[in-house]
Structure formats: structure tokens, C-alpha cells
C-alpha positions as CSV (number, residue, x, y, z in Angstrom):
1,M,175.3,43.2,118.0
2,N,176.5,39.8,116.9
3,E,175.7,37.2,119.5
4,S,178.7,35.1,118.7
5,S,181.0,37.9,120.0
6,Q,179.4,37.8,123.4
7,G,180.4,35.7,126.3
8,E,178.7,33.8,129.0
9,I,177.8,34.8,132.5
10,L,177.3,32.8,135.7
11,L,174.8,34.5,137.9
12,V,174.9,33.1,141.5
13,E,171.9,34.5,143.3
14,D,169.5,32.9,145.8
15,N,166.9,35.7,146.0
16,P,164.2,35.0,143.4
17,N,163.3,38.7,143.0
18,D,166.9,39.8,142.4
19,L,167.5,36.9,140.1
20,E,164.5,37.7,137.9
21,L,165.4,41.4,137.8
22,A,169.1,40.7,136.9
23,L,168.0,38.2,134.1
24,R,165.6,40.8,132.7
25,A,168.2,43.5,132.8
26,L,170.8,41.4,131.0
27,H,168.2,40.3,128.4
28,K,167.2,43.9,127.9
29,A,170.8,45.0,127.4
30,K,171.3,42.2,124.8
31,V,174.8,41.6,126.0
32,V,175.0,37.9,126.5
33,N,174.6,34.6,124.7
34,H,173.8,32.6,127.7
35,V,173.3,33.2,131.4
36,H,174.0,30.2,133.7
37,V,172.1,30.4,137.0
38,A,173.1,28.9,140.3
39,R,170.8,29.4,143.3
40,D,173.3,28.5,145.9
41,G,177.1,28.2,146.4
42,A,177.3,24.5,146.0
43,E,175.5,24.5,142.7
44,A,177.8,27.3,141.5
45,L,180.9,25.2,142.3
46,E,179.4,22.2,140.6
47,L,178.6,24.2,137.5
48,I,182.0,25.8,137.3
49,F,184.1,22.7,138.0
50,G,181.9,20.1,136.3
51,E,181.0,18.2,139.5
52,G,177.9,16.5,140.9
53,P,175.0,16.6,138.4
54,Y,177.2,18.6,136.0
55,V,180.0,16.1,135.8
56,G,181.8,16.5,132.5
57,R,180.0,19.8,131.8
58,S,182.4,22.4,133.2
59,I,181.5,25.9,132.0
60,A,184.6,27.6,133.4
61,S,186.3,27.9,130.0
62,R,183.3,29.7,128.5
63,L,182.7,32.2,131.3
64,N,183.5,35.9,130.8
65,V,182.3,36.9,134.3
66,I,180.8,35.5,137.4
67,L,178.2,37.7,139.3
68,L,178.3,36.4,142.8
69,D,176.1,37.1,145.8
70,L,177.8,36.6,149.2
71,K,174.9,35.5,151.4
72,L,174.2,32.1,149.8
73,P,172.8,28.9,151.2
74,K,174.9,25.7,151.4
75,V,178.2,27.3,150.5
76,D,178.6,31.0,151.1
77,G,179.9,33.4,148.5
78,L,183.3,33.9,150.1
79,E,184.0,30.2,150.0
80,V,182.9,30.1,146.3
81,L,185.2,33.0,145.6
82,K,188.1,31.3,147.4
83,R,187.6,28.1,145.4
84,I,187.5,30.0,142.1
85,K,190.5,32.2,142.7
86,G,192.5,29.3,144.3
87,D,192.2,27.0,141.2
88,T,194.6,27.6,138.3
89,R,191.8,26.6,135.9
90,T,189.5,29.4,137.1
91,K,191.5,32.1,138.8
92,M,191.5,34.3,135.8
93,I,187.7,34.5,135.4
94,P,186.6,37.9,136.6
95,V,184.3,37.7,139.6
96,V,182.1,40.6,140.6
97,V,180.5,40.4,144.0
98,L,177.0,41.7,143.7
99,T,175.6,41.7,147.2
100,S,173.4,43.6,149.7
101,S,176.2,43.4,152.3
102,K,178.0,46.7,153.1
103,E,180.0,45.0,155.9
104,Q,183.6,46.2,155.7
105,N,184.7,42.6,156.7
106,D,183.0,41.2,153.6
107,V,184.6,43.9,151.3
108,V,188.1,43.3,152.7
109,A,187.7,39.5,152.6
110,S,186.5,39.6,149.0
111,Y,189.4,41.7,147.9
112,H,191.9,39.5,149.8
113,L,190.5,36.5,148.0
114,G,190.9,38.2,144.6
115,V,187.5,39.6,143.6
116,N,187.6,41.9,140.6
117,S,184.9,44.2,141.8
118,Y,182.6,44.6,144.8
119,I,179.2,46.2,144.2
120,V,176.5,46.7,146.8
121,K,173.0,46.1,145.3
122,P,171.0,49.3,145.1
123,V,167.7,49.0,147.0
124,D,165.8,50.7,144.2
125,F,164.9,48.2,141.6
126,E,165.4,50.5,138.6
127,R,168.9,51.4,139.8
128,F,169.6,47.6,140.4
129,A,168.5,46.8,136.9
130,G,170.7,49.6,135.5
131,A,173.7,48.4,137.5
132,V,173.3,44.9,136.1
133,Q,173.1,46.2,132.6
134,E,176.2,48.2,133.0
135,L,178.0,45.3,134.5
136,G,177.1,43.1,131.6
137,L,178.2,45.7,129.1
138,Y,181.5,46.3,130.8
139,W,182.5,42.7,131.5
140,L,181.3,41.3,128.2
141,L,182.1,44.0,125.7
142,L,184.9,46.2,127.1
143,N,187.0,43.9,129.4
144,H,189.4,41.5,127.7
145,T,190.1,38.2,129.5
146,P,192.5,35.5,128.6
147,K,191.3,32.3,127.1
148,L,191.2,29.6,129.7
149,E,192.3,26.1,129.0
150,Q,190.8,23.1,130.7
């Protein structure tokens, strides 16, 4: 597949094992030009909005999907989701919550804030890798998102 037709992903994950597995699964599926990684909610917001150490380097206009864990240090995933969906520059970016939380409160809160999909991470690593590959294929190849203007 032609890499130029592929979009970019922001993967927001603080668990090093889940992060490594997700990156390997995306690479194996060959569905992405570039994966931006944020290891906490504050870093994710800085990357998306071009703040802090990323001033002037906003990636929001190039993102096809954000894979967002909920249980994050510094700024939790629900607050990150609220900021993304509450800003006209970023509200159209698809956000997929990819978390270990099965809490109904988290599911309901995520959908109230505008999440596009809520997926509970499979405990089995092979199933987790497969789920990440399918997510990448769907959101980058099948789903059509509007072009965002900065």
C-alpha cells in the first residue's frame, strides 16, 4: 500500500508494555505513516494543540485517529477527550478509547464527551495486538474524516 495515502495516529498510553505491543501491531499491519506517542494526558494535549515543548508544532490537522487510554498520569483520559471534543479545531478527529476500564461510568462519560468508540483492552496479548491492527485498518483505510483547518 502507498504510504502517502495513510494518515497519522496519536497513541496516548502510559503502560510501556501496552505501548510497545500497540506500536508493533501497527507496524506489522503497515497501516500508518507515523505514530505520535504521548505517555500522559498533558503531553497528549501539548502535542495536539502545539503547546509547551511542542509550541508551533500542532499535529491536530494531520491526525486520522487518536487512540486514548483513560487511566493516565498528569491529565486523565476523560479530560483529554473533553478538551479534544470541546475545541472546534479538533472536535472532528476520531477518538477511540482503548482502555482496561470496564467501568460503566467511564463508558457513559466517554460517550457523553463525544468518543467515537470505546474498546476494552483484551487481557490476552495476541488479541490485543489483533485489536490494534484492526483499529488501524478501519480508522486509517476505511473511515473518511473531514480535512481540518488550523
